[in-house]
C-alpha positions, 0 to 999 in steps of 0.5 A: 453158751453165751447170752447177750442182754439188752436191758432198759429200766430194769426190763430185759427188752432183748436177748440173744444167745450163742451156743456151740453144742448139741440140740439140747444145748441149743434148745435150752438156750433158746427157751431160756431167752424166751422165758426172760425176754420182756421180764424184769431183771429180778425175774430173770435172776429167779430162772431155774434149770427146772423151769427151762426143762419144764418149758421144753416138756422135758429133756433126757436125763443125760442132757439135763446139764444143758438146762443148767448151762442155760441158767448159769449163762443167764446169771453170768450175763446178769452179773456182767451187766451189774458189774459194767453198771456198778450195781451191787448184786448178791454174790450167791447168784454167781455162776460157780458150778460147784456152788450152784445147788444143782446136780447135772445128773440129778433127776428133776422132780 
């Protein structure tokens, strides 16, 4: 899953995605892009997999990892944007699955 961002004046003005996977992965990618388009970068950083699942009106438990991948792809794209532009960022936002705080098999409340 890859996310491509066009950012101007700290606003995400366009978002594209490239996903190879099941329908749940494609739907999660698509919804994540819709949720951040037109928003400030700070709001995109706050996107969670739970918000993606809620916007999709749910996902099967065994497909929740798709929403986690979408969240991580957004954060990785933003990290790349910061790196390319020499902008300081909080390293806690890194898309490191071991420290992301989510559990792919955990039910969303």
